[in-house]
Biopython code that builds the backbone (N, CA, C, O; Angstrom):
import numpy as np
from Bio.PDB.StructureBuilder import StructureBuilder

atoms = [
    (1, "MET", "N", (110.578, 109.492, 102.568)),
    (1, "MET", "CA", (110.913, 108.194, 103.663)),
    (1, "MET", "C", (112.338, 107.799, 103.201)),
    (1, "MET", "O", (112.862, 108.283, 102.198)),
    (2, "VAL", "N", (112.954, 106.840, 104.045)),
    (2, "VAL", "CA", (114.526, 105.989, 104.004)),
    (2, "VAL", "C", (113.983, 104.819, 103.030)),
    (2, "VAL", "O", (112.860, 104.315, 103.030)),
    (3, "ASN", "N", (115.181, 104.501, 102.130)),
    (3, "ASN", "CA", (114.781, 102.832, 101.964)),
    (3, "ASN", "C", (115.209, 101.801, 103.160)),
    (3, "ASN", "O", (115.931, 102.212, 104.068)),
    (4, "GLU", "N", (114.850, 100.762, 103.142)),
    (4, "GLU", "CA", (114.790, 99.955, 103.952)),
    (4, "GLU", "C", (115.522, 99.237, 104.880)),
    (4, "GLU", "O", (115.183, 98.057, 104.785)),
    (5, "ASP", "N", (116.208, 99.361, 105.573)),
    (5, "ASP", "CA", (117.894, 98.242, 105.768)),
    (5, "ASP", "C", (117.210, 97.483, 107.222)),
    (5, "ASP", "O", (116.007, 97.642, 107.427)),
    (6, "GLY", "N", (117.882, 96.824, 108.007)),
    (6, "GLY", "CA", (118.692, 96.087, 109.427)),
    (6, "GLY", "C", (117.209, 96.712, 110.120)),
    (6, "GLY", "O", (116.531, 95.890, 110.736)),
    (7, "GLY", "N", (116.830, 97.772, 110.054)),
    (7, "GLY", "CA", (115.846, 98.709, 111.305)),
    (7, "GLY", "C", (114.854, 99.423, 110.979)),
    (7, "GLY", "O", (114.292, 100.267, 111.678)),
    (8, "ILE", "N", (114.495, 98.958, 109.408)),
    (8, "ILE", "CA", (113.092, 99.701, 108.474)),
    (8, "ILE", "C", (113.102, 98.357, 108.147)),
    (8, "ILE", "O", (113.995, 97.523, 107.997)),
    (9, "GLU", "N", (110.933, 98.338, 108.014)),
    (9, "GLU", "CA", (110.779, 97.632, 106.818)),
    (9, "GLU", "C", (109.702, 98.631, 107.024)),
    (9, "GLU", "O", (109.392, 99.414, 107.921)),
    (10, "TYR", "N", (109.120, 98.215, 105.519)),
    (10, "TYR", "CA", (107.991, 99.036, 104.955)),
    (10, "TYR", "C", (106.930, 97.492, 104.730)),
    (10, "TYR", "O", (107.445, 96.484, 104.245)),
    (11, "LYS", "N", (105.427, 97.510, 105.155)),
    (11, "LYS", "CA", (105.222, 96.523, 104.935)),
    (11, "LYS", "C", (103.338, 97.289, 104.666)),
    (11, "LYS", "O", (102.765, 98.183, 105.288)),
    (12, "ARG", "N", (102.832, 96.349, 103.376)),
    (12, "ARG", "CA", (101.655, 96.459, 103.011)),
    (12, "ARG", "C", (100.178, 96.426, 103.792)),
    (12, "ARG", "O", (99.127, 97.054, 103.663)),
    (13, "GLU", "N", (100.674, 95.318, 104.709)),
    (13, "GLU", "CA", (99.426, 94.684, 105.238)),
    (13, "GLU", "C", (100.100, 93.238, 106.492)),
    (13, "GLU", "O", (100.982, 92.380, 106.511)),
    (14, "LEU", "N", (98.944, 93.769, 107.398)),
    (14, "LEU", "CA", (99.378, 92.701, 108.329)),
    (14, "LEU", "C", (99.121, 90.934, 107.727)),
    (14, "LEU", "O", (98.008, 90.459, 107.501)),
    (15, "THR", "N", (100.692, 90.047, 107.530)),
    (15, "THR", "CA", (100.538, 88.898, 108.016)),
    (15, "THR", "C", (101.720, 88.068, 108.517)),
    (15, "THR", "O", (102.485, 88.414, 109.417)),
    (16, "ASN", "N", (101.761, 87.208, 107.992)),
    (16, "ASN", "CA", (102.293, 86.077, 109.360)),
    (16, "ASN", "C", (103.727, 86.322, 108.815)),
    (16, "ASN", "O", (104.429, 86.825, 109.692)),
    (17, "ARG", "N", (104.165, 86.190, 108.030)),
    (17, "ARG", "CA", (105.561, 87.139, 107.914)),
    (17, "ARG", "C", (105.661, 87.794, 108.911)),
    (17, "ARG", "O", (106.244, 87.424, 109.929)),
    (18, "LEU", "N", (104.915, 89.217, 108.696)),
    (18, "LEU", "CA", (105.386, 90.071, 109.341)),
    (18, "LEU", "C", (105.043, 89.748, 110.879)),
    (18, "LEU", "O", (105.523, 90.462, 111.760)),
    (19, "LYS", "N", (104.455, 88.986, 111.099)),
    (19, "LYS", "CA", (105.039, 88.509, 113.045)),
    (19, "LYS", "C", (105.876, 88.254, 113.228)),
    (19, "LYS", "O", (106.432, 88.500, 114.299)),
    (20, "ARG", "N", (106.557, 87.433, 111.976)),
    (20, "ARG", "CA", (108.315, 87.017, 112.142)),
    (20, "ARG", "C", (109.046, 88.187, 112.586)),
    (20, "ARG", "O", (109.479, 88.464, 113.705)),
    (21, "GLU", "N", (109.113, 89.033, 111.119)),
    (21, "GLU", "CA", (109.985, 90.523, 111.634)),
    (21, "GLU", "C", (109.803, 91.049, 113.086)),
    (21, "GLU", "O", (110.752, 91.187, 113.857)),
    (22, "ILE", "N", (108.365, 91.364, 113.433)),
    (22, "ILE", "CA", (108.261, 91.523, 114.614)),
    (22, "ILE", "C", (109.151, 91.084, 115.527)),
    (22, "ILE", "O", (109.943, 91.670, 116.264)),
    (23, "VAL", "N", (108.812, 89.643, 115.303)),
    (23, "VAL", "CA", (109.743, 89.163, 116.676)),
    (23, "VAL", "C", (111.198, 89.094, 116.338)),
    (23, "VAL", "O", (111.900, 88.912, 117.333)),
    (24, "SER", "N", (111.720, 89.173, 115.419)),
    (24, "SER", "CA", (113.015, 89.566, 115.337)),
    (24, "SER", "C", (113.450, 90.932, 115.566)),
    (24, "SER", "O", (114.542, 91.162, 116.087)),
    (25, "PHE", "N", (112.555, 91.959, 115.160)),
    (25, "PHE", "CA", (113.143, 93.163, 115.470)),
    (25, "PHE", "C", (113.336, 92.727, 116.954)),
    (25, "PHE", "O", (114.515, 92.584, 117.281)),
    (26, "LEU", "N", (112.329, 92.470, 117.986)),
    (26, "LEU", "CA", (112.461, 92.764, 119.581)),
    (26, "LEU", "C", (113.535, 91.779, 120.058)),
    (26, "LEU", "O", (114.109, 91.711, 121.145)),
    (27, "ASN", "N", (113.624, 91.200, 119.198)),
    (27, "ASN", "CA", (115.439, 89.940, 119.932)),
    (27, "ASN", "C", (116.453, 90.248, 119.075)),
    (27, "ASN", "O", (117.448, 89.583, 118.788)),
    (28, "SER", "N", (116.194, 91.041, 118.794)),
    (28, "SER", "CA", (117.789, 92.072, 118.072)),
    (28, "SER", "C", (118.448, 93.390, 118.734)),
    (28, "SER", "O", (117.819, 94.433, 118.911)),
    (29, "GLN", "N", (119.664, 93.215, 119.040)),
    (29, "GLN", "CA", (120.310, 94.051, 119.795)),
    (29, "GLN", "C", (119.699, 96.147, 119.565)),
    (29, "GLN", "O", (119.978, 97.195, 120.148)),
    (30, "ASN", "N", (118.961, 95.819, 118.604)),
    (30, "ASN", "CA", (119.006, 97.782, 118.420)),
    (30, "ASN", "C", (117.567, 98.038, 117.430)),
    (30, "ASN", "O", (117.281, 99.007, 116.727)),
    (31, "GLY", "N", (116.742, 96.646, 117.710)),
    (31, "GLY", "CA", (115.585, 96.249, 117.467)),
    (31, "GLY", "C", (114.844, 97.299, 116.280)),
    (31, "GLY", "O", (115.883, 97.801, 115.852)),
    (32, "GLY", "N", (113.716, 97.972, 115.456)),
    (32, "GLY", "CA", (113.881, 98.302, 114.273)),
    (32, "GLY", "C", (112.534, 99.220, 114.234)),
    (32, "GLY", "O", (112.180, 99.472, 115.386)),
    (33, "ILE", "N", (111.629, 99.827, 113.192)),
    (33, "ILE", "CA", (110.436, 100.070, 113.217)),
    (33, "ILE", "C", (109.927, 99.634, 111.758)),
    (33, "ILE", "O", (110.431, 99.370, 110.667)),
    (34, "ILE", "N", (108.479, 99.713, 112.415)),
    (34, "ILE", "CA", (107.890, 98.968, 110.915)),
    (34, "ILE", "C", (106.973, 99.437, 110.377)),
    (34, "ILE", "O", (105.887, 99.314, 110.942)),
    (35, "TYR", "N", (107.014, 99.925, 109.500)),
    (35, "TYR", "CA", (105.471, 100.601, 109.032)),
    (35, "TYR", "C", (104.763, 100.261, 108.006)),
    (35, "TYR", "O", (105.317, 99.914, 106.962)),
    (36, "LEU", "N", (103.263, 100.308, 108.148)),
    (36, "LEU", "CA", (102.313, 98.967, 108.131)),
    (36, "LEU", "C", (101.038, 99.980, 107.381)),
    (36, "LEU", "O", (100.297, 100.833, 107.870)),
    (37, "GLY", "N", (101.153, 99.549, 106.259)),
    (37, "GLY", "CA", (100.228, 100.607, 105.284)),
    (37, "GLY", "C", (101.477, 101.210, 104.568)),
    (37, "GLY", "O", (101.556, 102.410, 104.832)),
    (38, "VAL", "N", (102.221, 100.890, 103.962)),
    (38, "VAL", "CA", (103.047, 101.529, 103.192)),
    (38, "VAL", "C", (103.769, 100.455, 102.096)),
    (38, "VAL", "O", (104.079, 99.277, 102.279)),
    (39, "ASP", "N", (103.908, 101.230, 100.990)),
    (39, "ASP", "CA", (104.578, 100.102, 99.773)),
    (39, "ASP", "C", (105.776, 99.978, 100.001)),
    (39, "ASP", "O", (106.321, 100.952, 100.520)),
    (40, "ASP", "N", (106.307, 99.208, 99.814)),
    (40, "ASP", "CA", (107.847, 98.640, 99.803)),
    (40, "ASP", "C", (108.705, 99.278, 98.720)),
    (40, "ASP", "O", (109.845, 99.602, 99.052)),
    (41, "LYS", "N", (108.352, 99.479, 97.599)),
    (41, "LYS", "CA", (108.821, 99.771, 96.697)),
    (41, "LYS", "C", (108.813, 101.252, 95.881)),
    (41, "LYS", "O", (109.620, 101.655, 95.044)),
    (42, "THR", "N", (107.183, 102.155, 96.618)),
    (42, "THR", "CA", (107.005, 103.344, 96.458)),
    (42, "THR", "C", (107.631, 104.470, 97.414)),
    (42, "THR", "O", (108.185, 105.543, 97.173)),
    (43, "HIS", "N", (107.279, 103.706, 98.739)),
    (43, "HIS", "CA", (106.725, 104.186, 100.161)),
    (43, "HIS", "C", (105.367, 105.770, 100.080)),
    (43, "HIS", "O", (105.058, 106.787, 100.700)),
    (44, "GLU", "N", (105.017, 105.025, 98.942)),
    (44, "GLU", "CA", (103.256, 105.269, 99.136)),
    (44, "GLU", "C", (102.546, 104.818, 100.420)),
    (44, "GLU", "O", (102.803, 103.676, 100.800)),
    (45, "GLY", "N", (101.543, 105.683, 101.262)),
    (45, "GLY", "CA", (100.577, 105.363, 101.939)),
    (45, "GLY", "C", (99.820, 104.801, 101.370)),
    (45, "GLY", "O", (99.424, 105.224, 100.284)),
    (46, "LEU", "N", (99.205, 103.258, 102.098)),
    (46, "LEU", "CA", (98.198, 103.206, 101.476)),
    (46, "LEU", "C", (97.041, 102.819, 102.352)),
    (46, "LEU", "O", (97.359, 103.013, 103.525)),
    (47, "ASN", "N", (95.504, 102.224, 102.208)),
    (47, "ASN", "CA", (95.011, 102.718, 102.835)),
    (47, "ASN", "C", (95.320, 100.769, 103.706)),
    (47, "ASN", "O", (96.118, 99.912, 103.328)),
    (48, "VAL", "N", (94.197, 100.698, 105.038)),
    (48, "VAL", "CA", (94.970, 99.597, 105.694)),
    (48, "VAL", "C", (93.349, 99.420, 106.682)),
    (48, "VAL", "O", (92.880, 100.097, 107.597)),
    (49, "SER", "N", (92.879, 98.238, 105.996)),
    (49, "SER", "CA", (91.557, 97.737, 106.788)),
    (49, "SER", "C", (92.231, 96.927, 107.811)),
    (49, "SER", "O", (93.308, 96.338, 107.908)),
    (50, "GLU", "N", (91.052, 97.144, 108.633)),
    (50, "GLU", "CA", (91.001, 96.922, 110.288)),
    (50, "GLU", "C", (90.980, 95.457, 110.029)),
    (50, "GLU", "O", (90.939, 94.664, 110.970)),
]
sb = StructureBuilder()
sb.init_structure("model")
sb.init_model(0)
sb.init_chain("A")
sb.init_seg("    ")
for serial, (resi, resn, name, xyz) in enumerate(atoms, 1):
    if name == "N":
        sb.init_residue(resn, " ", resi, " ")
    sb.init_atom(name, np.array(xyz, "f"), 0.0, 1.0, " ", f" {name:<3s}", serial, name[0])
structure = sb.get_structure()
């Protein structure tokens, strides 16, 4: 996996902050990719609860 940058974000879980980042990506010219359930430091996949 690649490191985070202006178009890639790794998030452990769904939070209110993540919701703001989604809106930010939607409003940007290039968009972006958010990987939910991935540790942002190790890039390891995590279990995600419903």
